[in-house]
N, CA, C and O atoms as a CHARMM CRD file, in Angstrom:
* protein
*
  312
    1    1 MET  N     13.92300  10.02300  19.73900 PROA 1      0.00000
    2    1 MET  CA    12.93200   9.49200  19.04800 PROA 1      0.00000
    3    1 MET  C     11.81900   8.73600  19.53700 PROA 1      0.00000
    4    1 MET  O     12.02200   7.53000  19.39700 PROA 1      0.00000
    5    2 SER  N     10.58300   9.04300  20.12200 PROA 2      0.00000
    6    2 SER  CA     9.59400   8.32300  20.56200 PROA 2      0.00000
    7    2 SER  C      9.03300   7.40600  19.53100 PROA 2      0.00000
    8    2 SER  O      8.86800   7.68600  18.34400 PROA 2      0.00000
    9    3 THR  N      8.69400   6.01300  20.25700 PROA 3      0.00000
   10    3 THR  CA     7.93500   5.17600  19.48700 PROA 3      0.00000
   11    3 THR  C      6.86000   5.91000  18.74000 PROA 3      0.00000
   12    3 THR  O      6.53300   5.50600  17.62400 PROA 3      0.00000
   13    4 LYS  N      6.36900   6.81400  19.20500 PROA 4      0.00000
   14    4 LYS  CA     5.03200   6.57900  18.64100 PROA 4      0.00000
   15    4 LYS  C      5.34000   7.59500  17.48000 PROA 4      0.00000
   16    4 LYS  O      4.45500   7.63400  16.62600 PROA 4      0.00000
   17    5 THR  N      6.29400   8.32700  17.30000 PROA 5      0.00000
   18    5 THR  CA     6.83600   9.20900  16.42200 PROA 5      0.00000
   19    5 THR  C      7.09300   8.13700  15.25800 PROA 5      0.00000
   20    5 THR  O      6.43100   8.22700  14.22400 PROA 5      0.00000
   21    6 LYS  N      7.89000   7.28900  15.39000 PROA 6      0.00000
   22    6 LYS  CA     8.24900   6.17200  14.42600 PROA 6      0.00000
   23    6 LYS  C      7.00400   5.34000  14.12900 PROA 6      0.00000
   24    6 LYS  O      7.05400   5.00700  12.94500 PROA 6      0.00000
   25    7 ARG  N      5.83000   4.83800  14.76700 PROA 7      0.00000
   26    7 ARG  CA     4.53500   4.49600  13.95800 PROA 7      0.00000
   27    7 ARG  C      4.17200   5.47700  13.13000 PROA 7      0.00000
   28    7 ARG  O      3.82800   5.04300  12.03100 PROA 7      0.00000
   29    8 ILE  N      4.11000   6.84700  13.26400 PROA 8      0.00000
   30    8 ILE  CA     3.52200   7.92700  12.65400 PROA 8      0.00000
   31    8 ILE  C      3.93200   7.90700  11.38700 PROA 8      0.00000
   32    8 ILE  O      3.12600   7.91500  10.45700 PROA 8      0.00000
   33    9 ASN  N      5.35400   7.87800  11.20000 PROA 9      0.00000
   34    9 ASN  CA     6.09200   7.88800   9.94500 PROA 9      0.00000
   35    9 ASN  C      6.06600   6.69000   9.22900 PROA 9      0.00000
   36    9 ASN  O      6.26400   6.78700   8.01800 PROA 9      0.00000
   37   10 SER  N      5.81100   5.26300   9.83500 PROA 10     0.00000
   38   10 SER  CA     5.91100   4.21100   9.20300 PROA 10     0.00000
   39   10 SER  C      7.17900   3.51600   9.47700 PROA 10     0.00000
   40   10 SER  O      7.45500   2.45900   8.90900 PROA 10     0.00000
   41   11 ALA  N      7.83400   3.99000  10.19500 PROA 11     0.00000
   42   11 ALA  CA     9.33100   3.53400   9.97400 PROA 11     0.00000
   43   11 ALA  C      9.01800   2.02700  10.48300 PROA 11     0.00000
   44   11 ALA  O      8.11700   1.64500  11.23000 PROA 11     0.00000
   45   12 ASN  N     10.27100   1.13200   9.70300 PROA 12     0.00000
   46   12 ASN  CA    10.53300  -0.22200   9.80500 PROA 12     0.00000
   47   12 ASN  C     11.59800  -0.18400  11.19700 PROA 12     0.00000
   48   12 ASN  O     12.80100   0.07300  11.23000 PROA 12     0.00000
   49   13 TYR  N     10.72800  -0.51700  12.22300 PROA 13     0.00000
   50   13 TYR  CA    11.71700  -0.86200  13.54800 PROA 13     0.00000
   51   13 TYR  C     11.58600  -2.40300  13.62300 PROA 13     0.00000
   52   13 TYR  O     10.52500  -3.01000  13.77200 PROA 13     0.00000
   53   14 ALA  N     12.67100  -2.88000  13.51200 PROA 14     0.00000
   54   14 ALA  CA    12.84100  -4.17600  13.93500 PROA 14     0.00000
   55   14 ALA  C     12.23300  -4.98400  13.08800 PROA 14     0.00000
   56   14 ALA  O     11.96900  -6.11700  13.49200 PROA 14     0.00000
   57   15 GLY  N     11.86900  -4.60200  11.72800 PROA 15     0.00000
   58   15 GLY  CA    10.99400  -5.93900  11.29600 PROA 15     0.00000
   59   15 GLY  C      9.76000  -5.44900  11.10300 PROA 15     0.00000
   60   15 GLY  O      9.01600  -5.88500  10.22500 PROA 15     0.00000
   61   16 VAL  N      9.41600  -4.41800  11.98300 PROA 16     0.00000
   62   16 VAL  CA     7.96000  -4.04000  11.97900 PROA 16     0.00000
   63   16 VAL  C      7.53400  -3.01300  11.54300 PROA 16     0.00000
   64   16 VAL  O      8.17100  -2.00400  11.84800 PROA 16     0.00000
   65   17 ARG  N      6.24600  -2.84400  10.62500 PROA 17     0.00000
   66   17 ARG  CA     5.76500  -1.62000   9.99700 PROA 17     0.00000
   67   17 ARG  C      4.35800  -1.36900  10.96500 PROA 17     0.00000
   68   17 ARG  O      3.79200  -2.32300  11.49900 PROA 17     0.00000
   69   18 TYR  N      3.90100  -0.02600  11.10700 PROA 18     0.00000
   70   18 TYR  CA     3.17300   0.32400  11.76500 PROA 18     0.00000
   71   18 TYR  C      2.11200   1.20400  10.74000 PROA 18     0.00000
   72   18 TYR  O      2.45800   1.71300   9.67400 PROA 18     0.00000
   73   19 CYS  N      0.71300   1.25400  11.34000 PROA 19     0.00000
   74   19 CYS  CA    -0.09900   1.93600  10.26600 PROA 19     0.00000
   75   19 CYS  C      0.08300   3.45000  10.53100 PROA 19     0.00000
   76   19 CYS  O      0.33000   3.79300  11.68700 PROA 19     0.00000
   77   20 ASP  N     -0.02900   4.49700   9.44000 PROA 20     0.00000
   78   20 ASP  CA    -0.12600   5.63200   9.63300 PROA 20     0.00000
   79   20 ASP  C     -1.31100   6.52300  10.10400 PROA 20     0.00000
   80   20 ASP  O     -1.42800   7.72500  10.34500 PROA 20     0.00000
   81   21 PHE  N     -2.16800   5.41300  10.14000 PROA 21     0.00000
   82   21 PHE  CA    -3.55500   5.90500  10.58700 PROA 21     0.00000
   83   21 PHE  C     -4.10300   5.58000  12.27400 PROA 21     0.00000
   84   21 PHE  O     -4.57200   6.48300  12.96800 PROA 21     0.00000
   85   22 CYS  N     -3.97300   4.37200  12.69000 PROA 22     0.00000
   86   22 CYS  CA    -3.99000   4.10700  14.12200 PROA 22     0.00000
   87   22 CYS  C     -3.06700   3.26100  14.62100 PROA 22     0.00000
   88   22 CYS  O     -3.43200   2.54200  15.55100 PROA 22     0.00000
   89   23 GLY  N     -1.61800   3.14200  14.11000 PROA 23     0.00000
   90   23 GLY  CA    -0.62700   2.81900  14.91300 PROA 23     0.00000
   91   23 GLY  C     -0.60900   1.49100  15.05900 PROA 23     0.00000
   92   23 GLY  O      0.17000   0.98400  15.86600 PROA 23     0.00000
   93   24 GLY  N     -1.28800   0.88500  14.45600 PROA 24     0.00000
   94   24 GLY  CA    -1.87000  -1.04200  14.56600 PROA 24     0.00000
   95   24 GLY  C     -0.33500  -1.32500  13.78300 PROA 24     0.00000
   96   24 GLY  O      0.37600  -0.50400  13.20400 PROA 24     0.00000
   97   25 LYS  N     -0.16500  -2.46400  13.94700 PROA 25     0.00000
   98   25 LYS  CA     0.78200  -3.19600  13.22100 PROA 25     0.00000
   99   25 LYS  C      0.41500  -3.89400  11.62000 PROA 25     0.00000
  100   25 LYS  O     -0.64100  -4.49500  11.42700 PROA 25     0.00000
  101   26 THR  N      1.30100  -3.73200  10.70600 PROA 26     0.00000
  102   26 THR  CA     0.97600  -4.13000   9.37700 PROA 26     0.00000
  103   26 THR  C      1.71800  -5.61200   8.91700 PROA 26     0.00000
  104   26 THR  O      2.85400  -5.98800   9.20700 PROA 26     0.00000
  105   27 LYS  N      0.89600  -6.17000   8.27300 PROA 27     0.00000
  106   27 LYS  CA     1.62300  -7.23400   7.63700 PROA 27     0.00000
  107   27 LYS  C      1.37400  -7.49400   5.98900 PROA 27     0.00000
  108   27 LYS  O      0.26800  -7.25100   5.50600 PROA 27     0.00000
  109   28 PRO  N      2.34300  -7.94200   5.26400 PROA 28     0.00000
  110   28 PRO  CA     2.50700  -8.18100   3.88000 PROA 28     0.00000
  111   28 PRO  C      1.21100  -9.04100   3.50500 PROA 28     0.00000
  112   28 PRO  O      1.04800 -10.13500   4.04600 PROA 28     0.00000
  113   29 GLU  N      0.41000  -8.61000   2.69800 PROA 29     0.00000
  114   29 GLU  CA    -0.63300  -9.72100   1.99300 PROA 29     0.00000
  115   29 GLU  C     -0.81400  -9.41500   0.42200 PROA 29     0.00000
  116   29 GLU  O     -0.16800  -8.55000  -0.16900 PROA 29     0.00000
  117   30 LEU  N     -1.75400 -10.21900  -0.15400 PROA 30     0.00000
  118   30 LEU  CA    -1.95400 -10.16700  -1.59800 PROA 30     0.00000
  119   30 LEU  C     -3.45800  -9.21300  -1.38800 PROA 30     0.00000
  120   30 LEU  O     -4.17300  -9.41600  -0.40600 PROA 30     0.00000
  121   31 VAL  N     -3.72700  -8.41800  -2.19200 PROA 31     0.00000
  122   31 VAL  CA    -5.08700  -7.85100  -1.94300 PROA 31     0.00000
  123   31 VAL  C     -5.46900  -7.70900  -3.50900 PROA 31     0.00000
  124   31 VAL  O     -4.88100  -7.84800  -4.58200 PROA 31     0.00000
  125   32 SER  N     -6.81700  -7.34500  -3.05300 PROA 32     0.00000
  126   32 SER  CA    -7.45800  -6.67900  -4.41700 PROA 32     0.00000
  127   32 SER  C     -8.35900  -5.56400  -3.95000 PROA 32     0.00000
  128   32 SER  O     -9.14600  -5.56100  -3.00300 PROA 32     0.00000
  129   33 THR  N     -8.01100  -4.42600  -4.99800 PROA 33     0.00000
  130   33 THR  CA    -8.22800  -2.82200  -4.99900 PROA 33     0.00000
  131   33 THR  C     -8.76500  -2.65600  -5.90800 PROA 33     0.00000
  132   33 THR  O     -8.92700  -3.49800  -6.79200 PROA 33     0.00000
  133   34 ARG  N     -9.33600  -1.06500  -5.90700 PROA 34     0.00000
  134   34 ARG  CA    -9.73900  -0.22700  -6.98800 PROA 34     0.00000
  135   34 ARG  C     -8.61700   0.78900  -7.04400 PROA 34     0.00000
  136   34 ARG  O     -7.97100   1.07900  -6.03800 PROA 34     0.00000
  137   35 TYR  N     -8.39500   1.32600  -8.23800 PROA 35     0.00000
  138   35 TYR  CA    -7.18600   2.16300  -8.55400 PROA 35     0.00000
  139   35 TYR  C     -7.83500   3.02800  -9.52300 PROA 35     0.00000
  140   35 TYR  O     -8.25800   2.56600 -10.58300 PROA 35     0.00000
  141   36 ARG  N     -7.95300   4.42100  -9.18100 PROA 36     0.00000
  142   36 ARG  CA    -8.24900   5.31200 -10.26200 PROA 36     0.00000
  143   36 ARG  C     -6.99900   5.66600 -10.91000 PROA 36     0.00000
  144   36 ARG  O     -6.06600   5.89500 -10.14100 PROA 36     0.00000
  145   37 ARG  N     -6.73000   5.78100 -12.41200 PROA 37     0.00000
  146   37 ARG  CA    -5.76500   6.17100 -13.50400 PROA 37     0.00000
  147   37 ARG  C     -6.32700   6.50300 -14.42300 PROA 37     0.00000
  148   37 ARG  O     -7.40800   5.97700 -14.68800 PROA 37     0.00000
  149   38 PHE  N     -5.64100   7.75400 -15.43700 PROA 38     0.00000
  150   38 PHE  CA    -6.22100   8.08700 -16.45900 PROA 38     0.00000
  151   38 PHE  C     -7.91000   8.06700 -16.81000 PROA 38     0.00000
  152   38 PHE  O     -8.51200   7.64600 -17.79800 PROA 38     0.00000
  153   39 GLY  N     -8.34100   8.64800 -15.67600 PROA 39     0.00000
  154   39 GLY  CA    -9.85500   9.07000 -15.47700 PROA 39     0.00000
  155   39 GLY  C    -10.59400   7.62100 -15.56100 PROA 39     0.00000
  156   39 GLY  O    -11.73400   7.65100 -16.02500 PROA 39     0.00000
  157   40 ARG  N    -10.16300   6.57300 -15.23300 PROA 40     0.00000
  158   40 ARG  CA   -10.86800   5.40200 -14.98800 PROA 40     0.00000
  159   40 ARG  C    -10.74500   4.73000 -13.70700 PROA 40     0.00000
  160   40 ARG  O     -9.87800   5.07700 -12.90500 PROA 40     0.00000
  161   41 TRP  N    -11.53800   3.81500 -13.47500 PROA 41     0.00000
  162   41 TRP  CA   -11.21800   2.99400 -12.22000 PROA 41     0.00000
  163   41 TRP  C    -10.90400   1.66900 -12.91500 PROA 41     0.00000
  164   41 TRP  O    -11.56900   1.21300 -13.84500 PROA 41     0.00000
  165   42 HSD  N     -9.77200   1.06900 -12.34700 PROA 42     0.00000
  166   42 HSD  CA    -9.29600  -0.21500 -12.27900 PROA 42     0.00000
  167   42 HSD  C     -9.46600  -1.22600 -11.53300 PROA 42     0.00000
  168   42 HSD  O     -8.90600  -1.03800 -10.45300 PROA 42     0.00000
  169   43 ASN  N     -9.89900  -2.06600 -11.58600 PROA 43     0.00000
  170   43 ASN  CA   -10.08100  -3.31200 -10.37100 PROA 43     0.00000
  171   43 ASN  C     -8.82200  -4.06400 -10.23000 PROA 43     0.00000
  172   43 ASN  O     -8.51700  -4.58400 -11.30400 PROA 43     0.00000
  173   44 LEU  N     -7.93800  -4.31800  -9.23200 PROA 44     0.00000
  174   44 LEU  CA    -6.67200  -4.76700  -9.30200 PROA 44     0.00000
  175   44 LEU  C     -6.52000  -6.30900  -8.50400 PROA 44     0.00000
  176   44 LEU  O     -6.92400  -6.27900  -7.34100 PROA 44     0.00000
  177   45 LYS  N     -6.15800  -7.22500  -8.83000 PROA 45     0.00000
  178   45 LYS  CA    -5.97100  -8.37200  -8.21000 PROA 45     0.00000
  179   45 LYS  C     -4.97100  -8.89800  -7.55100 PROA 45     0.00000
  180   45 LYS  O     -4.03000  -8.91500  -8.34300 PROA 45     0.00000
  181   46 ASN  N     -4.65100  -9.32600  -6.57100 PROA 46     0.00000
  182   46 ASN  CA    -2.94000 -10.31600  -6.03600 PROA 46     0.00000
  183   46 ASN  C     -2.09500  -8.85100  -6.45100 PROA 46     0.00000
  184   46 ASN  O     -1.46200  -8.75900  -7.50200 PROA 46     0.00000
  185   47 VAL  N     -2.18900  -7.82700  -5.53100 PROA 47     0.00000
  186   47 VAL  CA    -1.28900  -6.71900  -5.57000 PROA 47     0.00000
  187   47 VAL  C     -0.47800  -6.75400  -4.15900 PROA 47     0.00000
  188   47 VAL  O     -1.21100  -6.96700  -3.19300 PROA 47     0.00000
  189   48 ASP  N      0.54800  -6.62600  -3.94300 PROA 48     0.00000
  190   48 ASP  CA     1.42400  -6.60600  -2.92900 PROA 48     0.00000
  191   48 ASP  C      1.05000  -5.22300  -2.22500 PROA 48     0.00000
  192   48 ASP  O      1.12200  -4.15600  -2.83400 PROA 48     0.00000
  193   49 ALA  N      0.59000  -5.34200  -0.71000 PROA 49     0.00000
  194   49 ALA  CA     0.48300  -4.63900   0.19700 PROA 49     0.00000
  195   49 ALA  C      0.87300  -4.54200   1.30800 PROA 49     0.00000
  196   49 ALA  O      1.19100  -5.67100   1.68200 PROA 49     0.00000
  197   50 GLU  N      1.04400  -3.78200   2.11600 PROA 50     0.00000
  198   50 GLU  CA     0.99200  -4.03400   3.76000 PROA 50     0.00000
  199   50 GLU  C     -0.32600  -3.45200   4.44200 PROA 50     0.00000
  200   50 GLU  O     -0.61800  -2.25600   4.43500 PROA 50     0.00000
  201   51 VAL  N     -1.07100  -4.45000   5.02500 PROA 51     0.00000
  202   51 VAL  CA    -2.40900  -4.20600   5.75000 PROA 51     0.00000
  203   51 VAL  C     -2.35700  -3.94700   7.18900 PROA 51     0.00000
  204   51 VAL  O     -1.69900  -4.71600   7.89100 PROA 51     0.00000
  205   52 CYS  N     -2.90100  -3.07200   7.65000 PROA 52     0.00000
  206   52 CYS  CA    -3.06400  -2.55100   8.80800 PROA 52     0.00000
  207   52 CYS  C     -3.98800  -3.75000   9.56000 PROA 52     0.00000
  208   52 CYS  O     -5.19600  -3.83700   9.33700 PROA 52     0.00000
  209   53 GLN  N     -3.30000  -4.63400  10.44800 PROA 53     0.00000
  210   53 GLN  CA    -4.33700  -5.73400  11.04400 PROA 53     0.00000
  211   53 GLN  C     -5.15000  -4.95200  12.38900 PROA 53     0.00000
  212   53 GLN  O     -5.86200  -5.65100  13.11000 PROA 53     0.00000
  213   54 SER  N     -5.01100  -3.60100  12.64600 PROA 54     0.00000
  214   54 SER  CA    -5.74700  -3.17700  13.40100 PROA 54     0.00000
  215   54 SER  C     -7.45600  -2.57300  12.34000 PROA 54     0.00000
  216   54 SER  O     -8.55800  -3.12100  12.34700 PROA 54     0.00000
  217   55 CYS  N     -7.03500  -1.37400  11.60800 PROA 55     0.00000
  218   55 CYS  CA    -8.30000  -0.90100  10.87500 PROA 55     0.00000
  219   55 CYS  C     -8.48700  -1.01200   9.48200 PROA 55     0.00000
  220   55 CYS  O     -9.48200  -0.58700   8.89600 PROA 55     0.00000
  221   56 GLY  N     -6.97400  -1.91500   8.64000 PROA 56     0.00000
  222   56 GLY  CA    -7.29000  -2.46300   7.57500 PROA 56     0.00000
  223   56 GLY  C     -6.95100  -1.52000   6.38700 PROA 56     0.00000
  224   56 GLY  O     -7.47800  -1.55600   5.27600 PROA 56     0.00000
  225   57 GLU  N     -6.31400  -0.96100   6.66600 PROA 57     0.00000
  226   57 GLU  CA    -5.33000   0.45100   5.80600 PROA 57     0.00000
  227   57 GLU  C     -4.80000  -0.46400   5.04100 PROA 57     0.00000
  228   57 GLU  O     -4.33600  -1.54500   5.40300 PROA 57     0.00000
  229   58 MET  N     -4.88400   0.08600   3.67900 PROA 58     0.00000
  230   58 MET  CA    -4.04700  -0.70700   2.94300 PROA 58     0.00000
  231   58 MET  C     -2.48600   0.10000   2.31400 PROA 58     0.00000
  232   58 MET  O     -2.59700   1.13100   1.65000 PROA 58     0.00000
  233   59 PHE  N     -1.33900  -0.39100   2.55600 PROA 59     0.00000
  234   59 PHE  CA    -0.08000   0.69000   1.89400 PROA 59     0.00000
  235   59 PHE  C      0.71200   0.13600   1.21900 PROA 59     0.00000
  236   59 PHE  O      1.37700  -0.80000   1.66300 PROA 59     0.00000
  237   60 PHE  N      0.84800   0.65100  -0.20600 PROA 60     0.00000
  238   60 PHE  CA     1.62700   0.07900  -1.53800 PROA 60     0.00000
  239   60 PHE  C      3.11700   0.68100  -1.53900 PROA 60     0.00000
  240   60 PHE  O      3.28900   1.87400  -1.29100 PROA 60     0.00000
  241   61 SER  N      3.91300   0.04200  -1.75200 PROA 61     0.00000
  242   61 SER  CA     5.43800   0.51400  -1.96600 PROA 61     0.00000
  243   61 SER  C      5.45900   1.42300  -3.07400 PROA 61     0.00000
  244   61 SER  O      4.38900   1.63400  -3.64500 PROA 61     0.00000
  245   62 LYS  N      6.35200   1.91400  -3.41600 PROA 62     0.00000
  246   62 LYS  CA     6.74800   3.14200  -4.60000 PROA 62     0.00000
  247   62 LYS  C      7.06200   1.72700  -5.53000 PROA 62     0.00000
  248   62 LYS  O      6.24700   1.94200  -6.42700 PROA 62     0.00000
  249   63 ASN  N      7.43000   0.98400  -5.74400 PROA 63     0.00000
  250   63 ASN  CA     7.44000  -0.20100  -6.71500 PROA 63     0.00000
  251   63 ASN  C      6.48100  -0.42000  -7.25400 PROA 63     0.00000
  252   63 ASN  O      6.23000  -0.30000  -8.45300 PROA 63     0.00000
  253   64 THR  N      5.75800  -0.81300  -6.30900 PROA 64     0.00000
  254   64 THR  CA     4.27400  -1.51100  -6.64900 PROA 64     0.00000
  255   64 THR  C      3.64400  -0.46100  -7.51400 PROA 64     0.00000
  256   64 THR  O      3.24000  -0.71100  -8.65000 PROA 64     0.00000
  257   65 LEU  N      3.56300   0.82500  -6.90200 PROA 65     0.00000
  258   65 LEU  CA     2.66800   1.61000  -7.53300 PROA 65     0.00000
  259   65 LEU  C      2.80200   1.96400  -9.10600 PROA 65     0.00000
  260   65 LEU  O      1.94700   2.01400  -9.99000 PROA 65     0.00000
  261   66 GLU  N      4.48400   2.23600  -9.12500 PROA 66     0.00000
  262   66 GLU  CA     5.08200   2.23500 -10.46600 PROA 66     0.00000
  263   66 GLU  C      4.96300   1.22300 -11.28400 PROA 66     0.00000
  264   66 GLU  O      5.25900   1.44000 -12.45900 PROA 66     0.00000
  265   67 GLU  N      4.54200  -0.02300 -10.93100 PROA 67     0.00000
  266   67 GLU  CA     4.18400  -1.47700 -11.75300 PROA 67     0.00000
  267   67 GLU  C      3.07100  -1.15200 -12.31700 PROA 67     0.00000
  268   67 GLU  O      2.90200  -1.16400 -13.53700 PROA 67     0.00000
  269   68 ILE  N      2.00000  -0.75300 -11.26300 PROA 68     0.00000
  270   68 ILE  CA     0.43200  -0.72900 -11.35400 PROA 68     0.00000
  271   68 ILE  C      0.57700   0.58800 -12.38100 PROA 68     0.00000
  272   68 ILE  O     -0.14300   0.43100 -13.36800 PROA 68     0.00000
  273   69 ASP  N      1.26600   1.74300 -12.39700 PROA 69     0.00000
  274   69 ASP  CA     1.03600   2.80900 -13.55800 PROA 69     0.00000
  275   69 ASP  C      1.49200   2.27100 -14.73700 PROA 69     0.00000
  276   69 ASP  O      0.77200   2.38200 -15.72900 PROA 69     0.00000
  277   70 ALA  N      2.50400   1.73500 -14.81500 PROA 70     0.00000
  278   70 ALA  CA     3.10000   1.06100 -15.99400 PROA 70     0.00000
  279   70 ALA  C      2.05800   0.05400 -16.87000 PROA 70     0.00000
  280   70 ALA  O      1.76500   0.12000 -18.06400 PROA 70     0.00000
  281   71 ARG  N      1.68900  -0.72700 -16.02400 PROA 71     0.00000
  282   71 ARG  CA     0.73000  -1.85700 -16.71900 PROA 71     0.00000
  283   71 ARG  C     -0.31500  -1.01200 -17.37800 PROA 71     0.00000
  284   71 ARG  O     -0.37200  -1.09200 -18.60500 PROA 71     0.00000
  285   72 LEU  N     -1.21100  -0.15600 -16.71900 PROA 72     0.00000
  286   72 LEU  CA    -2.26200   0.67600 -17.04700 PROA 72     0.00000
  287   72 LEU  C     -2.10000   1.27500 -18.08300 PROA 72     0.00000
  288   72 LEU  O     -2.87900   1.28800 -19.03600 PROA 72     0.00000
  289   73 ARG  N     -0.67700   2.03600 -17.95600 PROA 73     0.00000
  290   73 ARG  CA    -0.05200   2.98600 -19.19500 PROA 73     0.00000
  291   73 ARG  C     -0.28900   2.14400 -20.76100 PROA 73     0.00000
  292   73 ARG  O     -0.82700   2.46800 -21.81900 PROA 73     0.00000
  293   74 ASN  N      0.36400   1.00600 -20.30600 PROA 74     0.00000
  294   74 ASN  CA     0.46300  -0.07400 -21.65000 PROA 74     0.00000
  295   74 ASN  C     -0.93100  -0.08900 -22.16700 PROA 74     0.00000
  296   74 ASN  O     -1.17000   0.15100 -23.35000 PROA 74     0.00000
  297   75 ARG  N     -2.02000  -0.41600 -21.14000 PROA 75     0.00000
  298   75 ARG  CA    -3.31500  -0.81200 -21.58500 PROA 75     0.00000
  299   75 ARG  C     -4.00500   0.21800 -21.95200 PROA 75     0.00000
  300   75 ARG  O     -5.02300  -0.00300 -22.60800 PROA 75     0.00000
  301   76 ALA  N     -3.70300   1.37400 -21.68300 PROA 76     0.00000
  302   76 ALA  CA    -4.45500   2.49600 -22.24900 PROA 76     0.00000
  303   76 ALA  C     -3.71200   2.82200 -23.79800 PROA 76     0.00000
  304   76 ALA  O     -4.37200   3.32900 -24.70500 PROA 76     0.00000
  305   77 VAL  N     -2.45300   2.50600 -23.93700 PROA 77     0.00000
  306   77 VAL  CA    -2.18700   2.68400 -25.29700 PROA 77     0.00000
  307   77 VAL  C     -2.55100   1.94800 -26.21600 PROA 77     0.00000
  308   77 VAL  O     -2.88600   2.37600 -27.32000 PROA 77     0.00000
  309   78 ALA  N     -2.53300   0.38300 -25.79300 PROA 78     0.00000
  310   78 ALA  CA    -3.10900  -0.87500 -26.91700 PROA 78     0.00000
  311   78 ALA  C     -4.47200  -0.50400 -27.49300 PROA 78     0.00000
  312   78 ALA  O     -5.03100  -1.25600 -28.29200 PROA 78     0.00000
């Protein structure tokens, strides 16, 4: 499998992750972002993400997205 294929698939190769869009390296950061859920936009701060150092694209793990959904679901019920 070529290195380019690994980059496109965001494979974790020797502890380095690569951007799905531009192939640049990413690094973990706490970010602020907007997230649309339940028909509304929510401003989120201090969210764990992998951020591309070349193009700035943000990637969120499955666990992070599940936690965001759970918190927003609880907020919508309250």
